[in-house]
N, C-alpha and C positions, 0 to 999 in steps of 0.2 A: 585816599580813594574818594572820588566824587560821590556825594550823597544826593544826586539829582535823579529823579524818576520822571519820565515824560509821558504825556498822553496827548491824543489829538481830539479836540472837540469836534464831533462828527455827526452828520445826519445821513442815514441810508436811504437811497432812492432805488426802488425795485421796478425796472421796466416790465418784467413779467416773472411770475412764479413758475410758469410752465417749464418743464425740463424733460428732455428725452432720456436722460440718465434716470436710474431708479436705485440709488444707493440705499441700502436697507436701514441705515441709521438716520436718514435725513428727516429733519423737521421743518423743511423750507419749501420743498417742491410741490407742484401740482401736475397732473397729467396734461399733456398737450391738448388744447381746446377747452380746458376746464377753468381757466381764469382769464380775466380781461387784461389787456395791456394798458399800461399807464399812458395817459395823454399828456402832451407837453403843457397844455393849459392847466391841468390839475397839478402837475409838477411845479409849474411856475407859481401858482397860488400858494402852494406849501412853502416853497423856498422863499418867497417874498415875506411870508409870515415869520421866517427865521432870521430875517435881517435884524441886526442889533441884538440878537439873542446869544451871542458868544460862539456861534458855530463857525468853524473854519473849513473843515473838510466836507465835501459831498462824496460819499461812497456810492458808486454805481454798482449795484450787486444784482445779478440776474440769474434766473434759470437759463438753461442752455437750449438753444434751438439747433437742431441737427445741421451740420455743415452743408448737407445736400437738400435741406428743406427749401421749398419755394418761399418760405417766410424769412429765410436767413437774412437777406439783404434789408428787408424792412426792419427786422430786429436790430441789425447792426446800425442802421441809420438812426433809429430811435435812441440807441445808446450814445452815438455821436452827438445827436441834437441835445440830449440831456446834459452832456458835458459842456457843450457850447452855452446852454442856458445857465448852468452853474457859474461858468466863467463870466457871463454877462452881468451876473449879480455879485461878482467878485468873491465867490466861493472858490475853493480849490478842489477840482475833481480828481478822484482816484478810482480807477475802474478795475473790477474783478468779476469777470463774467464767463469764466471757463476758457478752455483753449481757443485761440484765435489763429487765423492764418497770419503769415508774416506781413502781408499787405494790410490786413486789418489792424495789426499792432502798429504798423508804421503810420497809418491814418490817425489812430487814437493818440499817438504820441503828440500830435499837434494840439490836442484839447485836454490833455491830462498832465498833471505835474508828476504823477507816479502811477504805477499800475501794480497788479498783483495776481497771483495764482497759488493756491495751496498745493504743494507737492504731495502732501498727506503722508504716504509711504511708498517707496519704490519697489517693495517686494511684490512679485507677480502673483504670489499665492492668494492675495486678497481678491484677485479676479475670479477666484473659485468660490468666494464667500460673499462679503459685503458689497463687492463691486461686480458681482456676476452680471448684473443688468445695467452696467455703467460703462459704455464704450469709451467715453472720454477720460476715464480714470486709468487707461493703459499708461504705465509709467513713462515710456519713452516719449509719448505725446506731451506730457507735462514737463519733462526735462527739456524737451525742445523749446518750449515757451521761455524757459529761463535762459537758454542759449540765445534765442532770437532777441530777447530783451537786452542782453548784453551787447549783441551786434548793433542794435538800434540805439544804444545808449539811453535806455529807459530805466530810471530809478525803480527798483522792483522790491516787492515784498513777497515772501513765500513762507512756508511753514509745514509743520508736522501735525497730523491729527493723531492723537494718542488714545489707545484703548479700543482699537477696532479689530484686534486679532493679530497684532504684530508682536515681535519680540524685541529684546534689548539690542540684539545684533541688527535688527531691521532699523531701529532708531539710528544706530551708528552708520549704517550704509547710506541711509537717506541724508544724514547730516554731511557725510563725506562727499556725496554727490553734489550737494549745494556748495560746499567749500571748494570743490574742484572747478565748478563753473565760475564761481566768484573770483577765483584766483586768476582766471584769464581776463575777465571783463571788469571786475570791481564794481558791479552795479547792484548788488543785493544790499538794500538798506537794513532790512529787518527779517528775522526768522521768528515766526510765531510758534510757540509751543502750546498747542490747544488741546486740553483734555476733553475727550468725548464725554458729553453729559446727556444722558437719555432724556427725551422729551415725549410729549403726548402723541406725536404723529409717527414715530418710528415703528418699523415692523420687525426689526432685529431684536433678538432676545438678549443681546449683550448687556452687561450691567454698567458699562461705562468705565472710565479710567479711574484707577485707585489714586486719589488725589495726593495721598501721602508720599507717592513716588515722584511727584513733580520736581522737587529739588534735585533728585538724582538725574532726571532728564536735563535740567538746567546745567548741572555739573558736567555731564557728558558733552552737551552742546558747547559749553565754554571751552572745553579742551579741544574739540574738533574744528569749530568755526573760527575764522580769524577775528581778532578783536575789533575790526572795523565794521562788523555786522552786529547790530543791536538785537538782543534777545527780548522778545515781547511775551508777556503773560496776560491773558484776558481775565481781569479781576472778577467779573460776574460768574465765571466758571470755577473760581477758587474760593470756596465757601468758608474756608478756615483762614482767618487773618494770619495765624502763625506760619502757615504754609506759604502764603504770599510773601511775607517778610523773609522767610528762609530763602525763597527763590531770588529775592533781591540781593541778599547777602552773598549768594553764590555767583551772581553775575547777570541776572535779568535787569533791564534798565528801562523798559517801556511797558505801558499798560494798554496800548492800542487806542482804537477809536472808542470814545465814550459819548453816548448820546441817549436819546429818549428810549430807544428800543433796539434789541438785538434780533435782527431778522432771522439769522441762522439758528439762534437758540432762544426762541420766543418765551420759553418757560423760565428763563434766567435773566432777570432785569439787571441792567447796568446800575452799579452804585453811583450815586452823585459824587462828583469830584471832591466836594467838601468832606463827605463821609470818608472817602479814601485818604484825603489829606490828614484826617484825624487818626486814622490807623497808622499812617506812616510817621507822623510827627514824633511820637515818643522814641522812635529809633533814629531820629535826626535825618530822615529822608525828606527832601523837598520835592513836592509835586508841581511840575510846571507844564504849561501848554507848549505844543510844538506844531509845526506845519506837516502836512503829509509828504513833503519832500525835504530831505535833509540838506543843509546848506552847502555841503561839499558837492552836491549835484546841480546847484543852481545854473551853472554854466552849460549844462546839458540841455536846458530848456529852450524852446523857441522864444524869440524876443518878446512876443506879447505875453507869454506866460511868465517869463522872467520879470517883467514889469509888475505884474500883479503880485507875484511872490515877494518882490522887493518891498512893496507897500505893506504886506503882512508882516514882514520881518521888522520893519520900522515900528509898526503898531504894537507888536508883541514886546519889543524892547522898551517902548514907552509905558505899556501897561505894567511892566515889572518895576 
């Protein structure tokens, strides 16, 4: 069995925190009109400062602007321009900004090496609780994104949010839905198993996911998902090293994007990759960098993106 664990050196760029959804567990959003939008000049200044700092991925992560808002086009254009900016500086963009139209996804494919959207849970009962005020969390809207990504040949990341009122059967149904879509298109790179971790901004009274159950979720996911999908565990949300190691032994193989700051979970700092390597080393796990697109999908990329990715692959092979 391979003893390799991967991670993506990543920096998160947030076009806006404004979001028309109001998930009651969220520690990220602000109300529409209550936060400024990121300027391209400010983003460029920050990304330039990260050159030669070991970053590979630029994660474009945004609050959602309503599809019928008069600001939707400006919001989408900002996201597109941020991706182009990242590429011009030879970073690799990965966009996760909520449900998009098919035409929006098609356009973003031209400036992203991969994209993502958390499925969270497909049970409709959460629309009566934590997603009561979150119209874009309707399960069929999010499943549609996974289908469109497959049709458009976009390497894609999705995942489950654990501990928001779902059951074990809900985990299984959500994982089966991902497996069924992947079986047709073969485009799901990773499935994140993300334990909900309460923060300072949330309004929901839920206590978060019982972290000792995470290896059980990994075991279920390993049984349901095809082996071609990598299981990802966010290490900053797994505060017990023994639980993280147990998840790896059962089948998790990736630790996601690791950078200076977790925008979605600002109360939980990312561990430095060297600290993670020390945790893994006694169990003979080797921690290595990866790109935000897996090599088997390189041929799906537009030519200009393929060239940038090829340079990064050569650089990583030299660095090792």
